[in-house]
C-alpha positions in Angstrom: 10.1 63.8 -4.7 6.3 64.1 -4.9 3.8 61.7 -3.6 2.7 60.5 -7.1 6.3 59.4 -8.0 6.7 57.8 -4.6 3.5 55.9 -5.1 4.5 54.7 -8.6 7.9 53.5 -7.3 6.3 51.7 -4.4 3.8 50.1 -6.7 6.6 48.9 -9.2 8.6 47.6 -6.3 5.7 45.5 -5.0 4.7 44.3 -8.4 8.2 43.2 -9.4 8.9 41.5 -6.1 5.6 39.7 -6.1 6.3 38.3 -9.6 9.8 37.2 -8.5 8.3 35.5 -5.4 5.5 33.7 -7.4 8.0 32.5 -10.0 10.0 31.0 -7.2 7.0 29.2 -5.7 5.3 28.1 -8.8 8.3 27.4 -11.0 7.9 24.2 -13.0 11.2 22.8 -11.9 10.0 22.5 -8.3 6.5 21.2 -8.7 6.5 19.1 -11.8 4.6 15.8 -11.5 4.7 12.9 -14.0 1.6 11.8 -15.8 0.0 8.8 -14.1 1.2 6.5 -17.0 4.7 7.8 -16.5 4.8 7.5 -12.7 3.3 3.9 -12.8 4.0 1.8 -15.9 1.9 -1.4 -15.8 2.5 -4.2 -18.3 1.4 -7.7 -18.8 3.1 -10.8 -20.2 2.1 -14.5 -20.3 4.4 -17.3 -19.1 4.0 -20.8 -20.5 0.3 -20.0 -21.2 -0.5 -20.8 -17.5 0.6 -17.6 -15.7 0.0 -13.9 -16.1 2.9 -11.7 -15.1 1.7 -8.2 -14.2 4.7 -5.8 -13.9 4.4 -2.5 -11.9 7.2 -0.1 -12.7 7.2 2.7 -10.1 9.2 5.8 -10.6 11.4 7.2 -7.8 9.4 9.6 -5.6 6.0 7.8 -6.2 4.2 4.9 -4.6 1.2 2.6 -5.1 -1.4 1.6 -2.5 -1.6 -2.2 -2.1 -5.3 -2.1 -1.2 -6.1 -0.1 -4.4 -4.6 -2.8 -6.7 -7.4 -4.9 -8.2 -7.2 -7.4 -11.0 -10.0 -8.8 -13.2 -9.9 -11.3 -16.0 -12.8 -11.4 -18.4 -14.8 -9.3 -15.9 -14.2 -11.6 -12.9 -12.3 -10.3 -9.9 -9.2 -12.3 -8.9 -9.3 -12.4 -5.2 -6.4 -14.6 -4.3 -3.2 -12.7 -5.3 0.1 -13.2 -3.6 1.6 -9.7 -3.2 5.2 -9.0 -2.2 5.8 -7.5 1.3 4.6 -3.9 1.3 6.0 -1.0 3.3 3.8 0.3 6.1 3.4 4.1 6.2 1.1 6.8 7.4 0.1 9.4 4.9 -2.2 12.4 4.8 -4.7 10.9 2.3 -5.5 7.4 3.6 -3.8 7.2 7.1 -1.9 4.0 7.9 -1.4 2.2 4.6 0.5 -0.6 2.9 2.4 0.8 -0.1 4.9 -0.1 -2.8 7.7 2.4 -3.5 9.7 0.2 -5.8 8.9 -1.8 -8.9 7.4 -5.3 -8.4 5.4 -8.0 -10.3 2.5 -10.3 -9.6 2.4 -13.8 -10.9 -1.1 -15.1 -11.3 -2.0 -18.7 -12.3 -4.7 -18.9 -14.9 -6.8 -22.1 -15.0 -8.8 -21.0 -18.0 -8.4 -19.2 -21.3 -8.3 -15.4 -20.7 -9.3 -12.8 -23.3 -8.9 -9.6 -21.3 -7.3 -8.5 -18.1 -8.1 -5.2 -16.2 -5.7 -3.8 -13.7 -6.9 -1.0 -11.4 -4.6 0.9 -9.1 -4.0 4.2 -7.3 -0.9 5.9 -6.2 0.6 9.2 -5.1 3.8 11.3 -5.4 5.9 11.9 -2.3 5.5 15.6 -3.1 1.8 15.4 -2.2 -0.2 14.7 -5.4 -2.5 11.7 -5.3 -3.7 10.4 -8.6 -7.3 9.4 -9.3 -7.9 5.6 -9.5 -6.6 4.3 -12.8 -7.6 1.3 -14.9 -5.6 -0.4 -17.6 -7.2 -3.0 -19.9 -5.1 -5.7 -21.7 -6.6 -7.6 -24.5 -5.0 -11.0 -25.2 -5.0 -12.5 -28.7 -6.4 -15.9 -29.5 -2.9 -17.5 -29.5 -1.9 -15.4 -26.4 1.2 -14.1 -28.2 -0.1 -10.5 -28.6 -1.1 -8.5 -25.5 -2.5 -5.0 -26.3 -3.1 -2.4 -23.7 -5.7 0.3 -23.7 -5.6 3.4 -21.4 -7.4 4.6 -18.4 
């Protein structure tokens, strides 16, 4: 066997093994992340025209930061919100944090007519991806029967 053939065989061996290795590391089945609107589904309903119910559906393997959840109605920040008990955790991005790993809802009493509600939030995947802060806008019809959402 001459040196040229040995070199070609060595090159092919390295090339094929590196492709197999990279397929294993970067395969889509191992590192697939949901889109932010799939990982965290936020919806809004009204109850008896006095309460807003904001539902946060969180997919398994994802979590929301409590201190990143902000709610505004008609441009005014709602500061007094009764949150459910969060889980305390320490993560690589924000240190010791209060998080929600399971779905929950917020019930907010409204003393005035509301035309729009903005919900801001941020969360991460357990696998290490943190999403950018996200905003969801809800427009409420005149009779409060129709609530339309618009994206981030």
